[in-house]
C-alpha positions as CSV (number, residue, x, y, z in Angstrom):
1,M,21.7,-25.3,-1.3
2,P,20.5,-21.6,-1.2
3,A,17.8,-20.8,-3.8
4,D,18.2,-18.2,-6.5
5,L,14.4,-18.1,-7.3
6,A,11.2,-18.3,-5.3
7,V,8.1,-19.3,-7.2
8,I,5.1,-18.3,-5.1
9,G,2.1,-20.3,-6.1
10,L,2.6,-23.9,-7.3
11,G,-0.5,-24.2,-9.5
12,P,-1.0,-24.1,-13.3
13,Y,1.3,-21.0,-13.7
14,G,3.9,-21.6,-11.0
15,L,4.7,-25.3,-11.6
16,P,5.7,-24.9,-15.3
17,L,7.9,-22.0,-14.3
18,A,9.5,-23.9,-11.5
19,Q,10.1,-26.9,-13.8
20,A,11.7,-24.6,-16.5
21,A,13.9,-22.9,-13.9
22,V,15.2,-26.1,-12.5
23,A,15.8,-27.5,-16.0
24,A,17.9,-24.3,-16.7
25,G,20.0,-25.0,-13.6
26,I,18.5,-22.4,-11.3
27,P,18.1,-23.5,-7.7
28,T,14.4,-22.9,-7.1
29,L,12.3,-22.6,-4.0
30,G,8.5,-23.3,-4.2
31,Y,6.0,-21.6,-1.9
32,R,2.4,-22.6,-1.9
33,T,-0.3,-20.0,-1.6
34,G,-3.2,-22.4,-0.9
35,P,-4.9,-25.4,-2.4
36,E,-3.7,-25.3,-6.0
37,A,-4.5,-27.2,-9.2
38,G,-1.2,-28.4,-10.4
39,S,0.3,-31.9,-10.5
40,L,3.6,-33.6,-11.2
41,T,4.3,-37.2,-12.1
42,P,6.6,-39.0,-9.7
43,A,9.3,-38.9,-12.4
44,E,9.0,-35.2,-12.9
45,L,9.1,-34.6,-9.2
46,R,12.3,-36.7,-8.9
47,R,13.9,-34.7,-11.7
48,M,13.1,-31.4,-10.1
49,L,14.3,-32.4,-6.6
50,A,17.5,-33.7,-8.2
51,G,17.9,-30.4,-10.0
52,G,17.7,-28.3,-6.9
53,F,14.0,-27.7,-6.3
54,R,12.6,-27.7,-2.8
55,T,9.5,-26.3,-1.1
56,A,9.9,-23.6,1.5
57,A,9.8,-24.7,5.1
58,G,8.5,-21.2,6.0
59,P,8.0,-17.7,4.6
60,A,11.3,-16.4,6.0
61,E,13.1,-18.3,3.2
62,L,11.5,-15.9,0.7
63,G,13.9,-13.3,1.9
64,R,17.0,-15.2,0.7
65,V,16.3,-15.2,-3.0
66,R,17.3,-12.8,-5.8
67,T,14.1,-13.2,-7.8
68,A,10.6,-13.9,-6.6
69,V,7.8,-14.6,-9.1
70,I,4.2,-14.5,-7.9
71,C,2.1,-17.1,-9.7
72,A,-0.9,-17.2,-7.4
73,P,-4.2,-18.3,-8.9
74,T,-6.7,-15.6,-9.8
75,P,-10.1,-17.4,-10.2
76,P,-13.2,-15.5,-11.3
77,G,-14.3,-13.1,-8.7
78,A,-17.8,-11.8,-7.8
79,D,-17.6,-9.1,-10.5
80,G,-16.4,-11.5,-13.2
81,G,-12.9,-10.3,-13.1
82,P,-9.9,-12.0,-11.5
83,D,-10.0,-12.5,-7.7
84,L,-6.8,-11.1,-6.3
85,A,-7.1,-12.6,-2.8
86,Q,-4.3,-15.1,-3.2
87,V,-2.1,-12.5,-5.0
88,E,-2.6,-10.2,-2.1
89,A,-1.8,-12.9,0.5
90,A,1.3,-13.9,-1.5
91,A,2.4,-10.2,-1.7
92,R,1.9,-9.6,2.0
93,T,3.9,-12.7,2.9
94,L,6.7,-11.7,0.5
95,A,6.8,-8.1,1.6
96,A,7.4,-9.1,5.2
97,H,10.7,-10.7,4.2
98,L,11.6,-8.6,1.1
99,R,15.3,-7.5,0.9
100,P,16.8,-4.7,-1.2
101,H,17.8,-5.4,-4.8
102,T,15.3,-8.3,-5.1
103,T,13.5,-8.6,-8.4
104,V,9.7,-9.2,-7.9
105,I,7.7,-10.3,-10.9
106,L,3.9,-10.9,-11.2
107,E,2.8,-13.6,-13.6
108,S,-0.8,-14.2,-12.4
109,P,-3.5,-13.1,-14.9
110,V,-4.8,-9.7,-13.7
111,R,-6.4,-6.5,-15.0
112,P,-4.2,-3.8,-16.5
113,G,-2.9,-1.6,-13.7
114,T,-2.8,-4.3,-11.1
115,T,1.0,-4.4,-10.7
116,E,1.3,-0.6,-10.1
117,D,-2.0,0.2,-8.4
118,F,-2.5,-3.0,-6.3
119,L,0.7,-5.0,-5.9
120,R,3.2,-2.2,-5.6
121,P,1.5,-0.6,-2.5
122,V,1.2,-3.9,-0.8
123,L,4.9,-4.7,-1.3
124,E,6.0,-1.2,-0.3
125,H,3.8,-0.9,2.8
126,G,4.8,-4.4,4.1
127,S,8.6,-4.0,3.4
128,G,9.3,-0.3,3.9
129,L,11.1,-0.5,0.5
130,R,10.5,1.6,-2.6
131,A,9.7,-0.2,-5.9
132,G,12.0,1.0,-8.7
133,R,14.5,2.3,-6.2
134,D,15.1,-0.4,-3.5
135,F,13.7,-3.4,-5.4
136,H,12.8,-4.2,-9.0
137,L,9.1,-4.8,-9.9
138,A,7.8,-6.1,-13.2
139,Y,4.9,-8.0,-14.9
140,S,5.2,-10.9,-17.3
141,P,2.1,-12.7,-18.7
142,S,2.2,-16.4,-18.1
143,R,2.2,-18.2,-21.4
144,V,1.4,-21.8,-20.6
145,D,-0.3,-24.4,-22.8
146,P,-0.7,-27.4,-20.6
147,G,-0.1,-30.7,-22.3
148,N,1.4,-29.1,-25.4
149,R,4.7,-30.7,-26.0
150,D,5.6,-28.6,-29.0
151,F,5.9,-25.4,-27.0
152,T,8.0,-25.3,-23.8
153,P,9.2,-22.3,-21.8
154,A,12.5,-22.5,-23.7
155,N,10.9,-21.7,-27.1
156,I,8.0,-19.4,-26.0
157,P,8.9,-15.7,-26.1
158,K,8.5,-14.0,-22.8
159,V,7.0,-10.5,-22.6
160,I,8.2,-8.3,-19.7
161,G,7.2,-4.8,-18.6
162,G,9.0,-3.2,-15.6
163,L,8.1,-0.3,-13.5
164,T,11.4,1.4,-14.6
165,P,13.8,0.6,-17.4
166,A,16.1,-0.9,-14.8
167,C,13.2,-3.1,-13.5
168,T,12.6,-4.3,-17.1
169,E,16.3,-5.2,-17.6
170,S,16.5,-7.0,-14.3
171,A,13.5,-9.2,-15.1
172,A,14.8,-9.7,-18.7
173,A,18.1,-10.9,-17.3
174,F,16.2,-13.5,-15.2
175,Y,13.9,-14.7,-18.1
176,G,16.9,-14.7,-20.5
177,R,18.1,-17.8,-18.5
178,L,14.9,-19.6,-19.4
179,T,13.9,-18.7,-22.9
180,D,15.4,-18.0,-26.3
181,K,13.6,-14.7,-26.7
182,V,12.6,-11.8,-24.3
183,V,10.2,-9.1,-25.5
184,R,10.3,-5.8,-23.7
185,A,7.0,-4.0,-23.2
186,R,6.9,-0.3,-22.5
187,G,5.8,-0.9,-18.9
188,P,3.7,-3.2,-16.7
189,R,0.4,-1.9,-18.0
190,E,1.3,-2.8,-21.5
191,A,2.5,-6.3,-20.4
192,E,-0.7,-6.9,-18.4
193,T,-2.8,-5.9,-21.5
194,V,-0.8,-8.4,-23.6
195,Q,-2.2,-11.1,-21.3
196,L,-5.7,-9.5,-21.6
197,L,-5.5,-9.5,-25.4
198,E,-4.2,-13.0,-25.7
199,T,-6.9,-14.5,-23.4
200,N,-9.7,-12.5,-25.0
201,F,-8.5,-13.4,-28.5
202,R,-9.0,-17.1,-27.6
203,H,-12.4,-16.7,-26.1
204,V,-13.8,-14.4,-28.9
205,N,-12.7,-16.8,-31.7
206,I,-14.0,-19.8,-29.9
207,A,-17.3,-18.0,-29.5
208,L,-17.4,-17.3,-33.2
209,V,-17.0,-21.0,-34.1
210,N,-19.5,-22.0,-31.4
211,E,-22.1,-19.7,-33.0
212,M,-21.1,-21.2,-36.4
213,S,-21.8,-24.7,-35.1
214,V,-25.3,-23.8,-34.1
215,L,-25.9,-22.0,-37.4
216,C,-24.5,-24.9,-39.5
217,H,-26.6,-27.5,-37.6
218,D,-29.7,-25.5,-38.3
219,L,-28.7,-25.2,-42.0
220,G,-27.7,-28.8,-42.4
221,V,-24.2,-27.8,-43.2
222,D,-21.2,-29.9,-42.1
223,L,-19.2,-27.3,-40.0
224,W,-16.2,-29.6,-39.6
225,D,-15.9,-29.9,-43.4
226,V,-16.1,-26.1,-43.6
227,I,-13.3,-25.7,-41.0
228,R,-11.2,-28.3,-42.8
229,C,-11.5,-26.3,-46.1
230,A,-11.1,-22.9,-44.5
231,E,-7.8,-23.8,-42.7
232,T,-6.1,-24.3,-46.0
233,K,-6.1,-20.5,-46.5
234,P,-2.5,-19.5,-45.9
235,F,-3.3,-16.0,-44.6
236,G,-5.9,-14.1,-42.7
237,F,-7.3,-17.2,-40.9
238,Q,-6.5,-19.2,-37.8
239,T,-8.2,-22.4,-36.9
240,F,-10.5,-22.6,-33.9
241,R,-12.9,-25.4,-33.2
242,P,-16.2,-25.4,-31.4
243,G,-16.9,-27.4,-28.2
244,P,-19.2,-27.9,-25.3
245,G,-17.9,-24.8,-23.5
246,V,-14.7,-23.1,-22.5
247,G,-12.7,-24.1,-19.5
248,G,-9.3,-23.3,-18.1
249,H,-7.7,-20.8,-15.6
250,S,-7.6,-17.6,-17.7
251,V,-10.7,-15.5,-17.3
252,P,-11.8,-13.4,-20.2
253,Q,-12.2,-9.8,-19.2
254,D,-14.5,-7.2,-20.8
255,L,-13.4,-4.5,-18.2
256,T,-17.0,-3.5,-17.5
257,G,-16.9,-0.6,-15.1
258,R,-13.1,-0.5,-15.1
259,A,-12.4,1.3,-18.4
260,P,-14.0,4.2,-20.4
261,H,-15.1,1.7,-23.0
262,A,-16.0,-1.9,-22.1
263,L,-15.0,-4.6,-24.5
264,R,-18.5,-5.4,-25.9
265,M,-17.3,-8.1,-28.2
266,V,-15.7,-9.9,-25.2
267,E,-18.9,-9.6,-23.2
268,L,-20.9,-11.1,-26.1
269,A,-18.3,-13.9,-26.5
270,Q,-18.7,-14.8,-22.8
271,R,-22.4,-15.0,-23.3
272,V,-22.1,-17.2,-26.3
273,N,-19.6,-19.6,-24.8
274,S,-21.5,-19.8,-21.5
275,Q,-24.6,-21.0,-23.4
276,M,-22.8,-24.0,-25.0
277,P,-23.4,-26.5,-22.2
278,R,-27.1,-25.7,-22.4
279,Y,-26.9,-26.2,-26.2
280,V,-25.2,-29.6,-25.8
281,V,-27.9,-30.8,-23.4
282,Q,-30.6,-29.5,-25.9
283,R,-28.9,-31.5,-28.7
284,A,-28.7,-34.5,-26.5
285,A,-32.4,-34.4,-25.6
286,A,-33.3,-33.9,-29.2
287,L,-31.2,-37.0,-30.3
288,L,-32.8,-39.1,-27.6
289,N,-36.3,-37.9,-28.7
290,E,-35.5,-38.7,-32.4
291,H,-34.7,-42.3,-31.3
292,G,-37.9,-42.7,-29.3
293,K,-36.4,-42.0,-25.9
294,S,-37.0,-39.4,-23.3
295,A,-34.2,-37.6,-21.4
296,R,-36.0,-38.6,-18.2
297,G,-34.7,-42.0,-17.2
298,A,-32.2,-42.1,-20.1
299,R,-28.7,-43.6,-19.3
300,V,-26.2,-40.9,-20.4
301,L,-22.5,-41.6,-20.4
302,L,-20.1,-38.6,-20.4
303,L,-16.6,-39.2,-21.9
304,G,-13.8,-36.9,-20.7
305,V,-14.8,-34.4,-18.0
306,T,-11.6,-32.3,-17.8
307,Y,-11.3,-28.9,-19.5
308,K,-8.5,-30.0,-21.7
309,A,-7.4,-33.2,-23.4
310,D,-4.9,-35.5,-21.6
311,L,-4.9,-33.4,-18.4
312,A,-6.5,-34.0,-15.0
313,D,-7.5,-30.4,-14.6
314,L,-11.3,-29.8,-14.0
315,Q,-11.0,-26.0,-13.7
316,A,-14.2,-24.4,-15.3
317,A,-14.8,-27.6,-17.4
318,P,-18.2,-27.5,-19.0
319,A,-18.9,-31.1,-18.0
320,E,-20.1,-30.0,-14.6
321,E,-22.9,-27.9,-16.0
322,I,-23.8,-30.4,-18.6
323,A,-24.1,-33.2,-16.0
324,T,-26.1,-30.9,-13.7
325,R,-28.6,-30.1,-16.5
326,L,-29.0,-33.7,-17.5
327,V,-29.6,-34.8,-13.9
328,S,-32.2,-32.1,-13.5
329,M,-34.0,-33.5,-16.5
330,G,-34.1,-36.9,-14.9
331,A,-31.2,-38.6,-16.7
332,A,-29.0,-41.2,-15.1
333,V,-25.5,-39.8,-15.7
334,S,-22.3,-41.7,-15.5
335,Y,-18.8,-40.8,-16.7
336,H,-15.5,-42.1,-17.9
337,D,-12.2,-40.2,-17.7
338,P,-8.8,-41.9,-17.5
339,H,-7.4,-38.8,-15.6
340,V,-10.3,-38.4,-13.1
341,P,-10.7,-41.2,-10.6
342,S,-13.7,-39.6,-8.9
343,W,-16.0,-36.8,-9.7
344,S,-18.9,-35.1,-8.0
345,V,-21.7,-32.8,-9.2
346,L,-24.1,-31.0,-6.9
347,D,-22.1,-32.5,-4.0
348,R,-23.0,-36.0,-5.2
349,P,-20.6,-38.5,-6.6
350,V,-21.1,-39.3,-10.3
351,P,-20.8,-43.1,-11.0
352,R,-17.5,-43.8,-12.8
353,V,-17.6,-46.7,-15.3
354,D,-14.6,-49.0,-15.6
355,S,-15.4,-51.0,-18.8
356,L,-15.7,-48.2,-21.4
357,Y,-17.0,-50.3,-24.3
358,E,-19.6,-52.1,-22.2
359,A,-20.8,-48.9,-20.7
360,A,-21.1,-47.2,-24.1
361,A,-23.1,-50.2,-25.4
362,D,-25.4,-50.0,-22.4
363,A,-25.9,-46.2,-22.4
364,D,-28.8,-44.7,-24.3
365,L,-26.5,-41.8,-25.2
366,T,-22.8,-41.3,-25.0
367,I,-21.5,-37.8,-25.2
368,L,-17.8,-37.1,-26.0
369,L,-16.9,-34.0,-24.1
370,Q,-13.1,-34.3,-24.2
371,Q,-10.9,-36.1,-26.7
372,H,-8.4,-37.9,-24.6
373,R,-5.6,-39.6,-26.4
374,T,-6.5,-43.0,-25.0
375,Y,-10.0,-43.0,-26.5
376,D,-10.4,-45.3,-29.6
377,L,-13.2,-43.2,-31.2
378,Q,-13.6,-45.6,-34.1
379,G,-14.3,-48.4,-31.7
380,L,-16.5,-46.3,-29.5
381,S,-18.6,-45.2,-32.5
382,V,-19.3,-48.9,-33.3
383,K,-20.1,-49.9,-29.7
384,A,-22.2,-46.9,-28.6
385,Q,-26.0,-47.0,-29.2
386,L,-26.0,-43.2,-29.9
387,L,-22.9,-41.0,-29.8
388,L,-22.8,-37.2,-29.7
389,D,-19.4,-35.8,-30.5
390,T,-18.8,-32.3,-29.3
391,R,-15.2,-32.2,-30.5
392,G,-15.5,-33.3,-34.1
393,A,-13.0,-36.0,-33.3
394,T,-14.9,-39.1,-34.6
395,P,-14.6,-40.3,-38.2
396,T,-17.0,-38.7,-40.6
397,G,-20.4,-40.3,-40.4
398,A,-19.5,-42.3,-37.3
399,A,-21.4,-40.1,-34.8
400,H,-23.6,-37.0,-34.5
401,R,-21.3,-34.0,-34.4
402,L,-21.9,-30.7,-32.6
C-alpha cells in the first residue's frame, strides 16, 4: 500500500502523530532518525500495522509521499538551545528524494526562524527545488501531553504557519484530516514562537511554585493547602505544582545571544528549576539529621524516576541528579519504578527493589519523586520509616511534603 504521509522521527513527537494519522485512515510511513525515546505497547503496534502503518525500508520511500513531517528530536545543545543535528540529517535525507508538490512540515521544537533560515536552505540545496514554488513548507508546533488521555490529537487545535499562503493552506488541509480545529498563524516564525511561548509558560510557572515551596517551608506554611485554596479562583489563575525538577523533551529558551532582548524571566526560571534537585537532597539530609541519622551510610529509596507519571521516559528527569548527589554524600541509593526495569547513574547500575513495602520499611528515607498510578501512597506512608513527598500526593500529615 503506498503511503500518503511520512513521519520522519519516531520519538515523542513523531509517534503520536503517526498514531493519529493511522487512526484517521491515512496510510503512514515511519522513518527513524536515530535512537529515539518513544514506545508502543504490542496492542498499539498491532493496531497501527493493521491501519496501514509501516516503517521505511530505505530513504528512497520518502520520495513517494504527499506530506512529510519532520519530528526529529532536538535535545539541549551546547549553547542551551535545541540541537538541530537530527533535524539537519532528516532534512538532508528528505531533500535527496523530495518531489515537486510535496508538503514538508517541521514539528520539532526549534528557535524562531529555523524553518526559513535553516531548514529551507537544506531542503532547497539538496533537492534543487524552490520552497513556496515547487514544494510547500510550513511549521506546526507539536502539542503532545504524553499519558494524558483527555487530550488527543483529534481534540487539540493545531497551529500552522506556512512560508506562503498556499503553503499554509496545504498544511491546513493535511492537519484538517487529524484534528477538529486548525489555527493559521501569519507565518512560520509566528508558529515557531507559539511553541516557544507555550514551553516557556510552563517552565516559568513551575519555577514560581518551586520558589513558593521553598518560601513556604521556611515560613512553616502548608503550600499544598495554599494551592488548594488558590485554584478555586475562577479567573486569573492556573494551577501549577512544585516538584523535584523539570524534565521532558521541550527545552525552555531564553534566546540569549539570538534576539535583541533575551528573555530574562525564562533565564531566571531555568536557574530556579535547575536548583530543585539540590534542594530536594538538602531537605532529605535535613530530615535524616532531625531523626538522628547521617546521609552518609543512610539507605535511601527513590520512588518513580521518570520525568512524568505513568510513562517510561527518563528524558531530563531530575531523579538522576538527585541520586548522583545522594551517592556523593555517601548514601546507599536504591529505586523502584514500575516502568523502568533497570537504571544507571554515573555509569553504575542502581539497585532496583522488587518488594516495595519491604524496601520502604527497610530504608532510612523514602523519597517520592514521581506519582505513578500504581503507588498506594496511604500504604507507603504507613510502611516507610521516613517519607519525603516531592509531589504533594500523600494524604495530609502522612509524609513530609516538599
